[in-house]
Chimera marker file (.cmm) of the C-alpha trace (Angstrom):
<marker_set name="trace">
<marker id="1" x="-23.649" y="-16.316" z="-7.200" r="1" g="1" b="0" radius="0.5"/>
<marker id="2" x="-20.998" y="-13.722" z="-7.951" r="1" g="1" b="0" radius="0.5"/>
<marker id="3" x="-22.660" y="-12.886" z="-11.261" r="1" g="1" b="0" radius="0.5"/>
<marker id="4" x="-25.984" y="-12.439" z="-9.504" r="1" g="1" b="0" radius="0.5"/>
<marker id="5" x="-24.546" y="-10.111" z="-6.914" r="1" g="1" b="0" radius="0.5"/>
<marker id="6" x="-23.022" y="-7.953" z="-9.450" r="1" g="1" b="0" radius="0.5"/>
<marker id="7" x="-26.291" y="-7.890" z="-11.490" r="1" g="1" b="0" radius="0.5"/>
<marker id="8" x="-28.225" y="-6.787" z="-8.431" r="1" g="1" b="0" radius="0.5"/>
<marker id="9" x="-25.734" y="-3.980" z="-7.813" r="1" g="1" b="0" radius="0.5"/>
<marker id="10" x="-26.320" y="-2.822" z="-11.425" r="1" g="1" b="0" radius="0.5"/>
<marker id="11" x="-30.008" y="-3.102" z="-11.090" r="1" g="1" b="0" radius="0.5"/>
<marker id="12" x="-30.109" y="-1.079" z="-7.935" r="1" g="1" b="0" radius="0.5"/>
<marker id="13" x="-27.923" y="1.605" z="-9.561" r="1" g="1" b="0" radius="0.5"/>
<marker id="14" x="-30.227" y="1.592" z="-12.622" r="1" g="1" b="0" radius="0.5"/>
<marker id="15" x="-33.309" y="1.850" z="-10.275" r="1" g="1" b="0" radius="0.5"/>
<marker id="16" x="-31.730" y="4.832" z="-8.415" r="1" g="1" b="0" radius="0.5"/>
<marker id="17" x="-30.803" y="6.655" z="-11.835" r="1" g="1" b="0" radius="0.5"/>
<marker id="18" x="-34.314" y="5.899" z="-13.231" r="1" g="1" b="0" radius="0.5"/>
<marker id="19" x="-35.879" y="7.353" z="-10.086" r="1" g="1" b="0" radius="0.5"/>
<marker id="20" x="-33.798" y="10.513" z="-10.499" r="1" g="1" b="0" radius="0.5"/>
<marker id="21" x="-34.650" y="10.811" z="-14.228" r="1" g="1" b="0" radius="0.5"/>
<marker id="22" x="-38.452" y="10.351" z="-13.484" r="1" g="1" b="0" radius="0.5"/>
<marker id="23" x="-38.181" y="12.987" z="-10.731" r="1" g="1" b="0" radius="0.5"/>
<marker id="24" x="-36.657" y="15.416" z="-13.094" r="1" g="1" b="0" radius="0.5"/>
<marker id="25" x="-39.150" y="14.600" z="-15.571" r="1" g="1" b="0" radius="0.5"/>
<marker id="26" x="-42.051" y="15.204" z="-13.258" r="1" g="1" b="0" radius="0.5"/>
<marker id="27" x="-40.302" y="18.540" z="-12.345" r="1" g="1" b="0" radius="0.5"/>
<marker id="28" x="-40.208" y="19.453" z="-15.884" r="1" g="1" b="0" radius="0.5"/>
<marker id="29" x="-43.952" y="18.696" z="-16.356" r="1" g="1" b="0" radius="0.5"/>
<marker id="30" x="-44.839" y="20.666" z="-13.268" r="1" g="1" b="0" radius="0.5"/>
<marker id="31" x="-42.870" y="23.671" z="-14.438" r="1" g="1" b="0" radius="0.5"/>
<marker id="32" x="-44.511" y="23.762" z="-17.813" r="1" g="1" b="0" radius="0.5"/>
<marker id="33" x="-48.024" y="23.294" z="-16.379" r="1" g="1" b="0" radius="0.5"/>
<marker id="34" x="-47.372" y="26.062" z="-13.729" r="1" g="1" b="0" radius="0.5"/>
<marker id="35" x="-46.049" y="28.327" z="-16.491" r="1" g="1" b="0" radius="0.5"/>
<marker id="36" x="-49.223" y="27.996" z="-18.451" r="1" g="1" b="0" radius="0.5"/>
<marker id="37" x="-51.542" y="28.916" z="-15.585" r="1" g="1" b="0" radius="0.5"/>
<marker id="38" x="-49.669" y="31.655" z="-13.919" r="1" g="1" b="0" radius="0.5"/>
<marker id="39" x="-47.728" y="33.172" z="-16.899" r="1" g="1" b="0" radius="0.5"/>
<marker id="40" x="-47.533" y="36.788" z="-16.912" r="1" g="1" b="0" radius="0.5"/>
<marker id="41" x="-47.992" y="37.533" z="-13.064" r="1" g="1" b="0" radius="0.5"/>
<marker id="42" x="-44.751" y="38.066" z="-11.012" r="1" g="1" b="0" radius="0.5"/>
<marker id="43" x="-46.344" y="36.401" z="-7.885" r="1" g="1" b="0" radius="0.5"/>
<marker id="44" x="-47.396" y="33.397" z="-9.862" r="1" g="1" b="0" radius="0.5"/>
<marker id="45" x="-43.869" y="32.961" z="-11.536" r="1" g="1" b="0" radius="0.5"/>
<marker id="46" x="-42.228" y="33.433" z="-8.240" r="1" g="1" b="0" radius="0.5"/>
<marker id="47" x="-44.601" y="30.856" z="-6.513" r="1" g="1" b="0" radius="0.5"/>
<marker id="48" x="-44.071" y="28.412" z="-9.461" r="1" g="1" b="0" radius="0.5"/>
<marker id="49" x="-40.288" y="28.834" z="-9.336" r="1" g="1" b="0" radius="0.5"/>
<marker id="50" x="-40.362" y="28.311" z="-5.470" r="1" g="1" b="0" radius="0.5"/>
<marker id="51" x="-42.477" y="25.153" z="-5.955" r="1" g="1" b="0" radius="0.5"/>
<marker id="52" x="-39.962" y="23.972" z="-8.623" r="1" g="1" b="0" radius="0.5"/>
<marker id="53" x="-37.128" y="24.661" z="-6.386" r="1" g="1" b="0" radius="0.5"/>
<marker id="54" x="-38.754" y="22.735" z="-3.465" r="1" g="1" b="0" radius="0.5"/>
<marker id="55" x="-39.540" y="19.806" z="-5.869" r="1" g="1" b="0" radius="0.5"/>
<marker id="56" x="-35.930" y="19.804" z="-7.161" r="1" g="1" b="0" radius="0.5"/>
<marker id="57" x="-34.632" y="19.778" z="-3.653" r="1" g="1" b="0" radius="0.5"/>
<marker id="58" x="-36.789" y="16.888" z="-2.797" r="1" g="1" b="0" radius="0.5"/>
<marker id="59" x="-35.924" y="14.914" z="-6.001" r="1" g="1" b="0" radius="0.5"/>
<marker id="60" x="-32.162" y="15.533" z="-5.376" r="1" g="1" b="0" radius="0.5"/>
<marker id="61" x="-32.439" y="14.398" z="-1.606" r="1" g="1" b="0" radius="0.5"/>
<marker id="62" x="-34.220" y="11.228" z="-2.806" r="1" g="1" b="0" radius="0.5"/>
<marker id="63" x="-31.508" y="10.679" z="-5.546" r="1" g="1" b="0" radius="0.5"/>
<marker id="64" x="-28.715" y="11.256" z="-2.790" r="1" g="1" b="0" radius="0.5"/>
<marker id="65" x="-30.360" y="8.742" z="-0.570" r="1" g="1" b="0" radius="0.5"/>
<marker id="66" x="-30.687" y="6.237" z="-3.447" r="1" g="1" b="0" radius="0.5"/>
<marker id="67" x="-27.049" y="6.865" z="-4.387" r="1" g="1" b="0" radius="0.5"/>
<marker id="68" x="-25.940" y="6.244" z="-0.775" r="1" g="1" b="0" radius="0.5"/>
<marker id="69" x="-27.783" y="3.037" z="-0.648" r="1" g="1" b="0" radius="0.5"/>
<marker id="70" x="-26.106" y="1.894" z="-3.854" r="1" g="1" b="0" radius="0.5"/>
<marker id="71" x="-22.768" y="2.950" z="-2.744" r="1" g="1" b="0" radius="0.5"/>
<marker id="72" x="-23.251" y="1.002" z="0.574" r="1" g="1" b="0" radius="0.5"/>
<marker id="73" x="-24.299" y="-2.167" z="-1.382" r="1" g="1" b="0" radius="0.5"/>
<marker id="74" x="-21.308" y="-1.749" z="-3.641" r="1" g="1" b="0" radius="0.5"/>
<marker id="75" x="-19.053" y="-1.384" z="-0.767" r="1" g="1" b="0" radius="0.5"/>
<marker id="76" x="-20.566" y="-4.393" z="1.107" r="1" g="1" b="0" radius="0.5"/>
<marker id="77" x="-20.207" y="-6.471" z="-2.246" r="1" g="1" b="0" radius="0.5"/>
<marker id="78" x="-16.565" y="-5.297" z="-2.652" r="1" g="1" b="0" radius="0.5"/>
<marker id="79" x="-15.981" y="-6.185" z="0.920" r="1" g="1" b="0" radius="0.5"/>
<marker id="80" x="-17.368" y="-9.834" z="0.587" r="1" g="1" b="0" radius="0.5"/>
<marker id="81" x="-15.459" y="-10.226" z="-2.518" r="1" g="1" b="0" radius="0.5"/>
<marker id="82" x="-12.261" y="-9.201" z="-0.807" r="1" g="1" b="0" radius="0.5"/>
<marker id="83" x="-12.953" y="-11.841" z="1.886" r="1" g="1" b="0" radius="0.5"/>
<marker id="84" x="-13.595" y="-14.491" z="-0.618" r="1" g="1" b="0" radius="0.5"/>
<marker id="85" x="-10.420" y="-13.616" z="-2.560" r="1" g="1" b="0" radius="0.5"/>
<marker id="86" x="-8.420" y="-13.541" z="0.649" r="1" g="1" b="0" radius="0.5"/>
<marker id="87" x="-9.840" y="-16.931" z="1.589" r="1" g="1" b="0" radius="0.5"/>
<marker id="88" x="-8.781" y="-18.364" z="-1.791" r="1" g="1" b="0" radius="0.5"/>
<marker id="89" x="-5.335" y="-16.925" z="-1.594" r="1" g="1" b="0" radius="0.5"/>
<marker id="90" x="-5.043" y="-18.452" z="1.827" r="1" g="1" b="0" radius="0.5"/>
<marker id="91" x="-6.076" y="-21.919" z="0.471" r="1" g="1" b="0" radius="0.5"/>
<marker id="92" x="-3.590" y="-21.551" z="-2.324" r="1" g="1" b="0" radius="0.5"/>
<marker id="93" x="-0.841" y="-20.540" z="-0.073" r="1" g="1" b="0" radius="0.5"/>
<marker id="94" x="-1.537" y="-23.556" z="2.182" r="1" g="1" b="0" radius="0.5"/>
<marker id="95" x="-1.577" y="-25.900" z="-0.770" r="1" g="1" b="0" radius="0.5"/>
<marker id="96" x="1.749" y="-24.529" z="-2.027" r="1" g="1" b="0" radius="0.5"/>
<marker id="97" x="3.219" y="-25.032" z="1.367" r="1" g="1" b="0" radius="0.5"/>
<marker id="98" x="2.033" y="-28.608" z="1.458" r="1" g="1" b="0" radius="0.5"/>
<marker id="99" x="3.385" y="-29.213" z="-2.186" r="1" g="1" b="0" radius="0.5"/>
<marker id="100" x="6.679" y="-27.569" z="-0.991" r="1" g="1" b="0" radius="0.5"/>
<marker id="101" x="7.030" y="-29.953" z="1.996" r="1" g="1" b="0" radius="0.5"/>
<marker id="102" x="6.074" y="-32.897" z="-0.177" r="1" g="1" b="0" radius="0.5"/>
<marker id="103" x="8.745" y="-31.788" z="-2.748" r="1" g="1" b="0" radius="0.5"/>
<marker id="104" x="11.398" y="-31.303" z="0.021" r="1" g="1" b="0" radius="0.5"/>
<marker id="105" x="10.594" y="-34.856" z="1.447" r="1" g="1" b="0" radius="0.5"/>
<marker id="106" x="11.019" y="-36.376" z="-2.002" r="1" g="1" b="0" radius="0.5"/>
<marker id="107" x="14.192" y="-34.472" z="-2.488" r="1" g="1" b="0" radius="0.5"/>
<marker id="108" x="15.485" y="-35.992" z="0.792" r="1" g="1" b="0" radius="0.5"/>
<marker id="109" x="14.433" y="-39.368" z="-0.226" r="1" g="1" b="0" radius="0.5"/>
<marker id="110" x="16.161" y="-39.079" z="-3.616" r="1" g="1" b="0" radius="0.5"/>
<marker id="111" x="19.321" y="-37.979" z="-1.788" r="1" g="1" b="0" radius="0.5"/>
<marker id="112" x="19.229" y="-41.122" z="0.328" r="1" g="1" b="0" radius="0.5"/>
<marker id="113" x="18.629" y="-43.303" z="-2.526" r="1" g="1" b="0" radius="0.5"/>
<marker id="114" x="21.453" y="-41.595" z="-4.254" r="1" g="1" b="0" radius="0.5"/>
<marker id="115" x="23.771" y="-42.343" z="-1.361" r="1" g="1" b="0" radius="0.5"/>
<marker id="116" x="22.688" y="-45.940" z="-1.262" r="1" g="1" b="0" radius="0.5"/>
<marker id="117" x="23.409" y="-46.297" z="-4.901" r="1" g="1" b="0" radius="0.5"/>
<marker id="118" x="26.727" y="-44.674" z="-4.490" r="1" g="1" b="0" radius="0.5"/>
<marker id="119" x="27.561" y="-46.994" z="-1.613" r="1" g="1" b="0" radius="0.5"/>
<marker id="120" x="26.368" y="-50.036" z="-3.471" r="1" g="1" b="0" radius="0.5"/>
<marker id="121" x="28.306" y="-49.013" z="-6.455" r="1" g="1" b="0" radius="0.5"/>
<marker id="122" x="31.488" y="-48.573" z="-4.373" r="1" g="1" b="0" radius="0.5"/>
<marker id="123" x="30.849" y="-51.998" z="-2.852" r="1" g="1" b="0" radius="0.5"/>
<marker id="124" x="30.085" y="-53.624" z="-6.274" r="1" g="1" b="0" radius="0.5"/>
<marker id="125" x="33.369" y="-51.953" z="-7.628" r="1" g="1" b="0" radius="0.5"/>
<marker id="126" x="35.441" y="-53.443" z="-4.738" r="1" g="1" b="0" radius="0.5"/>
<marker id="127" x="33.830" y="-56.964" z="-5.382" r="1" g="1" b="0" radius="0.5"/>
<marker id="128" x="34.603" y="-56.797" z="-8.946" r="1" g="1" b="0" radius="0.5"/>
<marker id="129" x="38.080" y="-55.681" z="-8.237" r="1" g="1" b="0" radius="0.5"/>
<marker id="130" x="38.587" y="-58.783" z="-5.874" r="1" g="1" b="0" radius="0.5"/>
<marker id="131" x="36.948" y="-60.899" z="-8.554" r="1" g="1" b="0" radius="0.5"/>
<marker id="132" x="39.418" y="-59.579" z="-11.155" r="1" g="1" b="0" radius="0.5"/>
<marker id="133" x="42.243" y="-60.332" z="-8.749" r="1" g="1" b="0" radius="0.5"/>
<marker id="134" x="41.022" y="-63.841" z="-8.248" r="1" g="1" b="0" radius="0.5"/>
<marker id="135" x="40.411" y="-64.428" z="-12.029" r="1" g="1" b="0" radius="0.5"/>
<marker id="136" x="44.142" y="-63.253" z="-12.490" r="1" g="1" b="0" radius="0.5"/>
<marker id="137" x="45.401" y="-65.634" z="-9.775" r="1" g="1" b="0" radius="0.5"/>
<marker id="138" x="43.340" y="-68.568" z="-11.451" r="1" g="1" b="0" radius="0.5"/>
<marker id="139" x="44.731" y="-67.464" z="-14.784" r="1" g="1" b="0" radius="0.5"/>
<marker id="140" x="48.347" y="-67.608" z="-13.291" r="1" g="1" b="0" radius="0.5"/>
<marker id="141" x="47.674" y="-70.961" z="-11.662" r="1" g="1" b="0" radius="0.5"/>
<marker id="142" x="46.253" y="-72.383" z="-14.923" r="1" g="1" b="0" radius="0.5"/>
<marker id="143" x="49.307" y="-71.006" z="-16.817" r="1" g="1" b="0" radius="0.5"/>
<marker id="144" x="51.804" y="-72.457" z="-14.171" r="1" g="1" b="0" radius="0.5"/>
<marker id="145" x="49.732" y="-75.915" z="-14.618" r="1" g="1" b="0" radius="0.5"/>
<marker id="146" x="50.367" y="-76.102" z="-18.301" r="1" g="1" b="0" radius="0.5"/>
<marker id="147" x="54.033" y="-75.210" z="-17.999" r="1" g="1" b="0" radius="0.5"/>
<link id1="1" id2="2" r="1" g="1" b="0" radius="0.2"/>
<link id1="2" id2="3" r="1" g="1" b="0" radius="0.2"/>
<link id1="3" id2="4" r="1" g="1" b="0" radius="0.2"/>
<link id1="4" id2="5" r="1" g="1" b="0" radius="0.2"/>
<link id1="5" id2="6" r="1" g="1" b="0" radius="0.2"/>
<link id1="6" id2="7" r="1" g="1" b="0" radius="0.2"/>
<link id1="7" id2="8" r="1" g="1" b="0" radius="0.2"/>
<link id1="8" id2="9" r="1" g="1" b="0" radius="0.2"/>
<link id1="9" id2="10" r="1" g="1" b="0" radius="0.2"/>
<link id1="10" id2="11" r="1" g="1" b="0" radius="0.2"/>
<link id1="11" id2="12" r="1" g="1" b="0" radius="0.2"/>
<link id1="12" id2="13" r="1" g="1" b="0" radius="0.2"/>
<link id1="13" id2="14" r="1" g="1" b="0" radius="0.2"/>
<link id1="14" id2="15" r="1" g="1" b="0" radius="0.2"/>
<link id1="15" id2="16" r="1" g="1" b="0" radius="0.2"/>
<link id1="16" id2="17" r="1" g="1" b="0" radius="0.2"/>
<link id1="17" id2="18" r="1" g="1" b="0" radius="0.2"/>
<link id1="18" id2="19" r="1" g="1" b="0" radius="0.2"/>
<link id1="19" id2="20" r="1" g="1" b="0" radius="0.2"/>
<link id1="20" id2="21" r="1" g="1" b="0" radius="0.2"/>
<link id1="21" id2="22" r="1" g="1" b="0" radius="0.2"/>
<link id1="22" id2="23" r="1" g="1" b="0" radius="0.2"/>
<link id1="23" id2="24" r="1" g="1" b="0" radius="0.2"/>
<link id1="24" id2="25" r="1" g="1" b="0" radius="0.2"/>
<link id1="25" id2="26" r="1" g="1" b="0" radius="0.2"/>
<link id1="26" id2="27" r="1" g="1" b="0" radius="0.2"/>
<link id1="27" id2="28" r="1" g="1" b="0" radius="0.2"/>
<link id1="28" id2="29" r="1" g="1" b="0" radius="0.2"/>
<link id1="29" id2="30" r="1" g="1" b="0" radius="0.2"/>
<link id1="30" id2="31" r="1" g="1" b="0" radius="0.2"/>
<link id1="31" id2="32" r="1" g="1" b="0" radius="0.2"/>
<link id1="32" id2="33" r="1" g="1" b="0" radius="0.2"/>
<link id1="33" id2="34" r="1" g="1" b="0" radius="0.2"/>
<link id1="34" id2="35" r="1" g="1" b="0" radius="0.2"/>
<link id1="35" id2="36" r="1" g="1" b="0" radius="0.2"/>
<link id1="36" id2="37" r="1" g="1" b="0" radius="0.2"/>
<link id1="37" id2="38" r="1" g="1" b="0" radius="0.2"/>
<link id1="38" id2="39" r="1" g="1" b="0" radius="0.2"/>
<link id1="39" id2="40" r="1" g="1" b="0" radius="0.2"/>
<link id1="40" id2="41" r="1" g="1" b="0" radius="0.2"/>
<link id1="41" id2="42" r="1" g="1" b="0" radius="0.2"/>
<link id1="42" id2="43" r="1" g="1" b="0" radius="0.2"/>
<link id1="43" id2="44" r="1" g="1" b="0" radius="0.2"/>
<link id1="44" id2="45" r="1" g="1" b="0" radius="0.2"/>
<link id1="45" id2="46" r="1" g="1" b="0" radius="0.2"/>
<link id1="46" id2="47" r="1" g="1" b="0" radius="0.2"/>
<link id1="47" id2="48" r="1" g="1" b="0" radius="0.2"/>
<link id1="48" id2="49" r="1" g="1" b="0" radius="0.2"/>
<link id1="49" id2="50" r="1" g="1" b="0" radius="0.2"/>
<link id1="50" id2="51" r="1" g="1" b="0" radius="0.2"/>
<link id1="51" id2="52" r="1" g="1" b="0" radius="0.2"/>
<link id1="52" id2="53" r="1" g="1" b="0" radius="0.2"/>
<link id1="53" id2="54" r="1" g="1" b="0" radius="0.2"/>
<link id1="54" id2="55" r="1" g="1" b="0" radius="0.2"/>
<link id1="55" id2="56" r="1" g="1" b="0" radius="0.2"/>
<link id1="56" id2="57" r="1" g="1" b="0" radius="0.2"/>
<link id1="57" id2="58" r="1" g="1" b="0" radius="0.2"/>
<link id1="58" id2="59" r="1" g="1" b="0" radius="0.2"/>
<link id1="59" id2="60" r="1" g="1" b="0" radius="0.2"/>
<link id1="60" id2="61" r="1" g="1" b="0" radius="0.2"/>
<link id1="61" id2="62" r="1" g="1" b="0" radius="0.2"/>
<link id1="62" id2="63" r="1" g="1" b="0" radius="0.2"/>
<link id1="63" id2="64" r="1" g="1" b="0" radius="0.2"/>
<link id1="64" id2="65" r="1" g="1" b="0" radius="0.2"/>
<link id1="65" id2="66" r="1" g="1" b="0" radius="0.2"/>
<link id1="66" id2="67" r="1" g="1" b="0" radius="0.2"/>
<link id1="67" id2="68" r="1" g="1" b="0" radius="0.2"/>
<link id1="68" id2="69" r="1" g="1" b="0" radius="0.2"/>
<link id1="69" id2="70" r="1" g="1" b="0" radius="0.2"/>
<link id1="70" id2="71" r="1" g="1" b="0" radius="0.2"/>
<link id1="71" id2="72" r="1" g="1" b="0" radius="0.2"/>
<link id1="72" id2="73" r="1" g="1" b="0" radius="0.2"/>
<link id1="73" id2="74" r="1" g="1" b="0" radius="0.2"/>
<link id1="74" id2="75" r="1" g="1" b="0" radius="0.2"/>
<link id1="75" id2="76" r="1" g="1" b="0" radius="0.2"/>
<link id1="76" id2="77" r="1" g="1" b="0" radius="0.2"/>
<link id1="77" id2="78" r="1" g="1" b="0" radius="0.2"/>
<link id1="78" id2="79" r="1" g="1" b="0" radius="0.2"/>
<link id1="79" id2="80" r="1" g="1" b="0" radius="0.2"/>
<link id1="80" id2="81" r="1" g="1" b="0" radius="0.2"/>
<link id1="81" id2="82" r="1" g="1" b="0" radius="0.2"/>
<link id1="82" id2="83" r="1" g="1" b="0" radius="0.2"/>
<link id1="83" id2="84" r="1" g="1" b="0" radius="0.2"/>
<link id1="84" id2="85" r="1" g="1" b="0" radius="0.2"/>
<link id1="85" id2="86" r="1" g="1" b="0" radius="0.2"/>
<link id1="86" id2="87" r="1" g="1" b="0" radius="0.2"/>
<link id1="87" id2="88" r="1" g="1" b="0" radius="0.2"/>
<link id1="88" id2="89" r="1" g="1" b="0" radius="0.2"/>
<link id1="89" id2="90" r="1" g="1" b="0" radius="0.2"/>
<link id1="90" id2="91" r="1" g="1" b="0" radius="0.2"/>
<link id1="91" id2="92" r="1" g="1" b="0" radius="0.2"/>
<link id1="92" id2="93" r="1" g="1" b="0" radius="0.2"/>
<link id1="93" id2="94" r="1" g="1" b="0" radius="0.2"/>
<link id1="94" id2="95" r="1" g="1" b="0" radius="0.2"/>
<link id1="95" id2="96" r="1" g="1" b="0" radius="0.2"/>
<link id1="96" id2="97" r="1" g="1" b="0" radius="0.2"/>
<link id1="97" id2="98" r="1" g="1" b="0" radius="0.2"/>
<link id1="98" id2="99" r="1" g="1" b="0" radius="0.2"/>
<link id1="99" id2="100" r="1" g="1" b="0" radius="0.2"/>
<link id1="100" id2="101" r="1" g="1" b="0" radius="0.2"/>
<link id1="101" id2="102" r="1" g="1" b="0" radius="0.2"/>
<link id1="102" id2="103" r="1" g="1" b="0" radius="0.2"/>
<link id1="103" id2="104" r="1" g="1" b="0" radius="0.2"/>
<link id1="104" id2="105" r="1" g="1" b="0" radius="0.2"/>
<link id1="105" id2="106" r="1" g="1" b="0" radius="0.2"/>
<link id1="106" id2="107" r="1" g="1" b="0" radius="0.2"/>
<link id1="107" id2="108" r="1" g="1" b="0" radius="0.2"/>
<link id1="108" id2="109" r="1" g="1" b="0" radius="0.2"/>
<link id1="109" id2="110" r="1" g="1" b="0" radius="0.2"/>
<link id1="110" id2="111" r="1" g="1" b="0" radius="0.2"/>
<link id1="111" id2="112" r="1" g="1" b="0" radius="0.2"/>
<link id1="112" id2="113" r="1" g="1" b="0" radius="0.2"/>
<link id1="113" id2="114" r="1" g="1" b="0" radius="0.2"/>
<link id1="114" id2="115" r="1" g="1" b="0" radius="0.2"/>
<link id1="115" id2="116" r="1" g="1" b="0" radius="0.2"/>
<link id1="116" id2="117" r="1" g="1" b="0" radius="0.2"/>
<link id1="117" id2="118" r="1" g="1" b="0" radius="0.2"/>
<link id1="118" id2="119" r="1" g="1" b="0" radius="0.2"/>
<link id1="119" id2="120" r="1" g="1" b="0" radius="0.2"/>
<link id1="120" id2="121" r="1" g="1" b="0" radius="0.2"/>
<link id1="121" id2="122" r="1" g="1" b="0" radius="0.2"/>
<link id1="122" id2="123" r="1" g="1" b="0" radius="0.2"/>
<link id1="123" id2="124" r="1" g="1" b="0" radius="0.2"/>
<link id1="124" id2="125" r="1" g="1" b="0" radius="0.2"/>
<link id1="125" id2="126" r="1" g="1" b="0" radius="0.2"/>
<link id1="126" id2="127" r="1" g="1" b="0" radius="0.2"/>
<link id1="127" id2="128" r="1" g="1" b="0" radius="0.2"/>
<link id1="128" id2="129" r="1" g="1" b="0" radius="0.2"/>
<link id1="129" id2="130" r="1" g="1" b="0" radius="0.2"/>
<link id1="130" id2="131" r="1" g="1" b="0" radius="0.2"/>
<link id1="131" id2="132" r="1" g="1" b="0" radius="0.2"/>
<link id1="132" id2="133" r="1" g="1" b="0" radius="0.2"/>
<link id1="133" id2="134" r="1" g="1" b="0" radius="0.2"/>
<link id1="134" id2="135" r="1" g="1" b="0" radius="0.2"/>
<link id1="135" id2="136" r="1" g="1" b="0" radius="0.2"/>
<link id1="136" id2="137" r="1" g="1" b="0" radius="0.2"/>
<link id1="137" id2="138" r="1" g="1" b="0" radius="0.2"/>
<link id1="138" id2="139" r="1" g="1" b="0" radius="0.2"/>
<link id1="139" id2="140" r="1" g="1" b="0" radius="0.2"/>
<link id1="140" id2="141" r="1" g="1" b="0" radius="0.2"/>
<link id1="141" id2="142" r="1" g="1" b="0" radius="0.2"/>
<link id1="142" id2="143" r="1" g="1" b="0" radius="0.2"/>
<link id1="143" id2="144" r="1" g="1" b="0" radius="0.2"/>
<link id1="144" id2="145" r="1" g="1" b="0" radius="0.2"/>
<link id1="145" id2="146" r="1" g="1" b="0" radius="0.2"/>
<link id1="146" id2="147" r="1" g="1" b="0" radius="0.2"/>
</marker_set>
């Protein structure tokens, strides 16, 4: 849809420019036709010049209105595009926030697991130490038994 909006803006701009060029071409044809008919008389040349100026003013007004329409459409398109980009940015920020909170929860879980392993490791170390002491005592008893 975005491509079609851009395309329609360019089509509207092209239409406006084309209308302006056609208006200027008609003006040029009118000027050349009037010059042929009234050439040589000052009143005729002044009247032709006056008509040409009026036609040029009309064409320029039309072109100005067309350009205003195009500018309004481009501004509306830019506004819609900015709103869409803002919505996308908001969704990305919300997702990043969710991911961050999940990562934080994961980090907390990993800390707890690490603490459990540390405690269990200490307990296992104490048990092994006691087991070692018992084995020493057994070894001493066995050695005394064979004496």
